[in-house]
N, C-alpha and C positions, 0 to 999 in steps of 0.2 A: 647729616646736618639737621641740628634740631631746630625746633619753630622760634629758638632763642638764639641762634647761632651768626645770626646777620647784625652788623655792627651797624644800625641806621644811624647812629652819631658820627660817625666818621663819614657817613656818604653824607649827610648833610654840612659837616665842615667842608669838604669837599666843593660844594656850592660858590662858597664864601671868594674863591680865587679864581673860579671859572670866569673865561670868557669865550664871547662867540668863536665858534670855530670857522678860523678865516678860509680854509678850503671851501667848506661848506658855504659860506659867504660869498665868494668870487664864483663858485658855481650856480648858486642861486639869481646872484647879480648878472651875470652873462647869460643865461638861461634868460631871464627877462626883458633883456635888451634883444636875443634874438627872436622871441616870440613876438615884441612889437614891430621891428623890422620886417619879419616874414609875413605879418599882416599887410603892413604897409604897402609890402612888394605887392603881393596878392590883389590887394584893391586897387593901386594908386599906379603900380607900373605894368603888371600882367593884365589887369582889368580883369579880371575874373573874381567876381564874389561869389556865384557857388562855389567852387572849390575852395575859398578861403572861407566861406564858413563852415563849410561840409569839415575841413582841417578843426575847424573851431570846434564842430559837435562833436568830433572823435579826441579832440584833447580834452576836453571837458568831461565828457561821459568817461572817460579814462582816470582823471585824476580825481572825479568826485566817489568813486569805485575806492580808491588808494584811502579818500580820507573816510569815507564811511567805515569801509572796511575795518579801520583800526578800531572806532568806536565798537562795532561788533566782536572784535577779537576781545575786548575789554567786557563786553556782555558776557560771552563766552565763558570767558573765567571767572565773573561772578555768578553765573547760573549755573555752572556744573561745581563750583569750590575748587577748582583746577588750585593745584600747586605748581605745577610743573613751569607755568608761562607766567608766574606771578612775575620775574626781573626784566618780562617785556613788556608787562602791563602799560606802564606809565609810558613808554616811547610810543605804544599803539595810540592810546591817547591824545597825545600830542598831535596824532596824523587829522584826530577829529576837530581839532583848532582851526584847519583851514577851511571847512564847511562853510562859514560865513564868507568868505572871500569866493568859495565856490559859487555859493549861492547869488553871490553880485553878478560873477559870469553868466552866470543862468539870465538873470535878469536882462542883461545885455543881449544875449540871444535873442529872448522872446520880444525884445523892445526892438531891435534893430535887424537882428537876423532872421527872420519869420519867412520872407520873402525867399529863402533857400529852398522851401518845401512845396514839392510840385501840386499840393492841392491848395495852395494861398493863390485867391484870387489874383494877385500882383506879381505871380511867380519870376524867378529869375530864368527858370528852367527853357531851353529855347526850343523845347516842344508845345509850349503854353501852359495854361493849369491841367490838368488831370481832371477827367471825368470821374465824378463821384457815383451817378448814378448808380444803381443797383443794375445787376446782370440779367436779372430776370422780373418781369413785370410784377411775379407774387412776393418779392423781396422786399422786407424795411427799408426804406432809405434811412439810413443813420447815419451814413460815413461824413454827409454832409453837415449834419450837426455836431457828430462827433470830434468833426476836423474844422470847424468853426475857430477862426483865427484868435476873438476872444476868448472861447469857451476853453480852448488850447492853452491860452496864457493864464489863466484863472485857476484852473486845477493844478497845473506845473506848480504854480507860485504857491496856493494853499496847503497842496499835501508836500512838495519838499520841505516847505519850509515849518510844516507840521514836525515832521520829524525830524530836521534840525533843531527844532524848540527843545524835543525829547532830550535829544544828543546833548544839549547844552546844559540841562540840568541834571542830566546822568553825569557828565563831567566834573561840575562843579561837586556835585556828592563824592566824586574817587578824588578830586586836586584839592577841595578845602581842607579836610583834617590833615594832609599832607602840608599845605602850605601855613597852617597854622601851628604844627609842630616846628618845619623848619624854622618859620618866622622867630619862634619864642628861642629857638636854641642860638640863630645866628645873632638876636638881639643881646642874650647874655653872655654872649661873648665879645661884641663891640657892641657897647651903648651907642653908635652913631651908625649904626645900620638900618638902612632903610628899604621897605618892601618896594618891587617894581608896582606901580599905580596899578598896571592892568591885571596885578594878583586882586583884587579887591572882585573883579568881575567873576573869577572863580573861586570865588565863596572865603576869601582871606579876610580875618579880622583881628587885628593886630589885642593880644591880650584874651583871643577867646577862649574859654575852657576845652582843653584838648580832649578829654572823655568824652562831653557831649558831643563835638565835632565830628569824633569817630562815630559814635554811633546814631547820630543824625545822616551822616553819609552811607552808611552802612545801608541805614532804613532806605534813604533816597534811589540809592543804585536798585535793592533788592524791589522795591517799587515799579521801578521804571525799565528793566530790563524786559520782563515779559511786552510791553509794550513795543519798545524799540526793536527787539526781533521780530515781531509780527509786522510793524509799518516799514520795517527795512525791507522785506522780499515784498509787500505789496506796492511800497512806493518806489523803491526799484527797477519793480516789474513795468510800473507806470512811466519810467522814464524811458525804459527799453523800448515800449510799444508807442510813445510818441515820438521821442527824439531821434529814435533809430527807424526803429520797424516803418513810420507813416511817413519817409522817405520814400517808400516803394510801399502805396496806400492800398495796393488790392495784392500785395504779400500779405501772407499771418502762417504763424507758428504756434502753437498753445505753449510748447516748451519755452518759446522763446525768452520769456523774464523771467526763467527759473535759471537757465542757462546764463542770462546775464547778471543776476544778482550774486550768482554762485560763483562766476569767473570774477566778480568786483572784490570780492573777498579774497579769492584767491592770489591775486595781483598783490593784495594789500600786505597779505602774507609773506608774498616775495619780499615788497618794499620793507617789511617790519623784518626780515631774516636780514636784508641788505644793512639797513639801518643800524640795526643792533649790533651787527659782527663791528662795521666799520667806526663806530662813536662809541665801544666800551670801554675803550683804555682812555679816552677822553674823559668819558662821565666817571671814571673811577670802581665801575661795574664789572672789570674785566673779570674777578673772580666768580661773578654770579652769572654771567652769560657763557656757560661751561659746555663743551662740545657735548655733553648730555641734552641740555636744552636746544642746541641746534639740532639736534637729531630728533628731539622730539616734533620741533617745529616742520623740520624736512617732512617727519612722516605724513603730520598734514598735509604740507603741500604737494607729497605724492598722492594722496588720497584725493585732493581737487584737479589734479592734472589728470588720472582717470575717471573723474566723475565728469570732467569738461568734455572730455572727448566722448563717454559715454553720451551724454546729452547732446553732442553734438549730431552724434550718429541718430540717435532717436527722434530727432528732427527730419534728416537726411531721410532715411528709412522710408517713412509715410509719403513723404513727397516723391520721390522716386518712385513708388509702388502705386499710388495713386494716378499720377501723371495728368494733373490738370493744369492745364496754362497760367491760372492764375499765382499757383506757385512754385511752378517747377523753372519759370523763366529766373525767378529768383538765383537758383544753384546754376543754370546755364550758364548765365553771363556772366557770374563768376567763375565757375568751376572748368569751361571749356573754351570762352574766348582768349585769346592771347594775350590781350592785354592785361588780364586780371587772373588767368591761371596759373601763372608764377606766383604769386603774390598768395592765391589758395595754399599751392605746395608748401612755399616758405613757413606760412601759418601752422599748416599740421606739423612740419618737422620742429619749429621753435615751441611751438605748446603743448607739443606732444612727443613725438619722436624721442628729442636731446632729453628732457627733463623728466621721461621715465625713464629710459636706459641708464641716466644716470643717477638719478636719487634711488632707484633701487639698491645702490651700493649704500652700506652703511658706513663705511669710512668716510667717503665724500660729504657725508651730511655732516660730520664732526670737523672738517678741514676749512678754514676761512677761505682761502683765495678760490677754491674749486666750487665751495657752497654758495660765494657771492657772486661768481662767472654765471652759474648755471639759474640762479634767482634773475640775473639781470638779462639774460637769454629770454627767460619767461616774459618778463616785464616788456622787452620787445616786441616781444612773437605777438602778445594781447594788442597792443598797440598797432600791430599789421592788421591783427584781426578787425578791432574796430574800424579802422581805416577801409579795409575790405566790405564789412557791412554798409558803411557810409556812401564811400565815394563812386562805387558804380552806380547808383541811383540819383544821380546830380552830375555824370560827365558822361556825354554818349558819344565819345570821338573813339575813333576805330585803334587809336595808338594809345598808350599810357605814355602820360605827360610828366616826364621825367623831371624837368626842371622846373616844374610844378610841385614836383613830389619834395625835391632836395631844398628850394628855395622859400616853400611856403607851408607845407605841411610839417615836416619834420622843426624846423624854428618855431612854429606855434605852438607844437608837441613841447619842444624845450622851454616853451613859454609859463607855460601851466607846472611843469617837473620843477622848473627853475623859481618859482614862486612857491610851489610847495617846500623845496628844500629849505631856503632861505626861513620861512616862518619856524619848520620845525627843528632846525639848526638855533635860530633865535631863543626860541622856549625851551629847548632843553638845557640851554646853558645858564637858564634860571631857575627850574625846578627842580626838586629833588626827581633824578632819574629814575628812582622805582618808588614804589608805595608803600612809603616808610611807617605809615599809619596803619596800613591793612594789617587787621589780625591773622591772615592766613597766607602771609609772608614767609616763604621757608617752608621745611617738609613739615607733615602731621607728626607730631609727640609720638604716634603710634605706630609710624614708617619702619616697617621689620621687614626685612629678606624672609619670606616662609618658603620652606625646602618639603618635599613630600618624605616622609619615614622610607630608609633604605634600609629596614632590618627585616630580618625573615618573618617576626611574629611582632605584633603592635605589644606596644608595654603595656603591663597592666595598669587598671584605673585605680586609683587612691581611694 
């Protein structure tokens, strides 16, 4: 495939008759309804605000990871000039358009649900507020300052909001030229055609110069990708420390932030693989999402599967050999108590054993149904992992509340996923499904297969 072998005009023309995917729309609406019902059941029927907001936190950090991870995938494609993943770049970028809704969900948590944290002065914890005084008289009393509710809210809003602003301008730089190109062609074929109003938010200007827009968009992406990569690591580490780790405020792990943001990108790639395989025919890009593309994506997902297991073990090992009560209780509760140990084993199987053994196969990464199935297992495994990180810190009974899990946790998770699916499917129906103006779309013109010389002697130089 040469750099000019992709018929972008045909792909743009396919947008004209495309309607929203009914199946995705139904899944999204049902998921949202389930989420609202599950949240209401938790607060009004079961009267368990701690469990309900804990499920909300688990679902929120899960879906924020997928949405931001989509932007990071695009950033990686831009930074490395990678061409193999260019057909996936636009689908990944649509994930990032969910971030404003994720930010609103974060605001709801910070304004209404902060009492779920045991360090809050008015916590819902049955044990009362956790004493944040230092263990040693020589220690500097900083936890009380760091976990002050006002400071907690402000740093989350500022840090997460700043990252999302960078994402927005980066996405404008990518979407804008494509929308201008698509709008010009669709208008030339049908004078009555009108661009959706929200296109202007993504940089669309009717009649704008395409060459100038492409140059400007490339410059914008090139300027922002280093910042986004840096602040992704910093901000998602902060999310991990604040929203998850502070539920157990005396436990700590230096690698927790890296483990968290790496696994967020991992599940985003899994969601990207599922979305690409299931929508490629509807979007008219079946010839671009080839088995070789899913093979390459599968290799990357396999690498992050191993990285997830490596960083998990790297955290557990020093906690085990140090054997300090502040650290070991976090693991003992989750790995030895009967109400939680089954979930730890399930997470290990779904997040490592199954994906590692399956994705080692070259063929399965090229087969649609098995590939989608194992990626779905990864997503559910990480959801269970997020639940395992959150819930034992706020639920202190000696039995696992299966009814609350089925009627509250899973529906709230379905609500976040449903909102994400609904938005992504609606956006994909109205935008070019690949970056049609991207100069690096398609194989490089110098892309050749080089083989070692197999003769007895090297050929004479001329």
